[in-house]
C-alpha positions in Angstrom: -0.1 0.0 0.1 1.2 3.4 -1.0 0.7 6.5 1.3 0.8 10.3 0.7 2.4 12.2 3.7 2.2 16.0 4.2 4.2 17.9 6.7 2.7 20.0 9.5 4.9 22.7 8.1 3.9 23.7 4.6 6.6 23.6 2.1 9.1 21.5 4.2 11.7 19.8 2.0 14.2 17.3 3.7 14.1 14.1 5.4 12.1 12.9 8.3 12.3 9.2 9.8 13.9 8.2 6.6 11.4 9.6 4.2 12.3 12.4 1.9 9.9 15.4 1.6 9.5 17.8 -1.2 7.6 21.0 -0.9 5.7 19.4 2.2 4.8 16.2 0.3 6.2 12.4 0.4 5.2 9.1 -0.6 6.0 5.9 1.1 5.3 2.2 1.0 3.6 0.1 3.7 6.9 -1.3 4.5 7.5 2.1 6.3 5.5 1.1 9.5 7.5 3.0 12.2 7.8 6.0 10.1 4.0 6.2 9.4 3.5 5.7 13.3 5.9 8.5 14.0 4.2 10.7 11.5 0.8 9.9 12.8 1.9 10.8 16.5 3.3 14.2 15.2 0.4 15.5 13.2 1.3 14.9 9.7 -1.4 14.4 7.1 -1.6 10.7 6.0 -3.6 9.7 2.8 -3.9 6.0 1.9 -3.8 5.7 -1.8 -5.3 3.2 -4.0 -4.5 2.6 -7.7 -7.0 5.2 -8.6 -5.7 7.7 -6.4 -2.1 6.9 -7.5 -2.7 7.8 -11.2 -4.3 11.2 -10.1 -1.5 11.9 -7.5 1.3 11.3 -10.2 -0.2 14.0 -12.6 -0.4 16.6 -9.6 2.8 18.7 -8.9 3.6 18.6 -5.2 3.1 22.4 -5.0 -0.3 22.8 -6.6 -2.6 21.9 -3.8 -2.1 22.7 -0.3 -3.5 20.2 2.2 -6.7 21.5 4.0 -5.9 21.6 7.7 -8.6 22.1 10.5 -7.5 23.5 13.8 -9.1 22.2 17.1 -11.9 24.1 18.9 -10.2 26.6 21.2 -10.4 25.7 25.1 -12.7 27.6 27.0 -10.8 30.4 29.0 -11.1 30.5 32.8 -12.7 33.6 34.2 -10.1 36.1 35.5 -12.7 38.3 37.4 -11.8 39.3 41.2 -14.0 39.7 44.1 -14.3 43.5 43.5 -17.2 44.7 41.6 -16.5 46.0 38.0 -15.2 49.5 37.6 -13.9 49.6 41.4 -10.5 49.7 42.7 -8.9 48.6 46.0 -7.1 51.1 47.7 -3.7 50.3 49.0 -3.8 48.7 52.5 -7.4 47.9 52.1 -8.4 44.2 53.2 -10.0 41.8 51.1 
């Protein structure tokens, strides 16, 4: 089975876990099991290619299409309100 891997850093060119990336994209075989596990754990995009997808992917140049990334929902913030009423200030030396 072949896989298309996209880096979390757009446009990265270099080698990671023995897999060579060009413009943020690499292809690897199923035999690269430890590399695939690493990529999954580090947030790389992994797409399994079947024969139909391989033909389409071969005609696409690496820089034409940027991968679509979704961001996780932001965590709710804790309130930083103080015990005093809004718009009031505590005077120096005042007890709380």
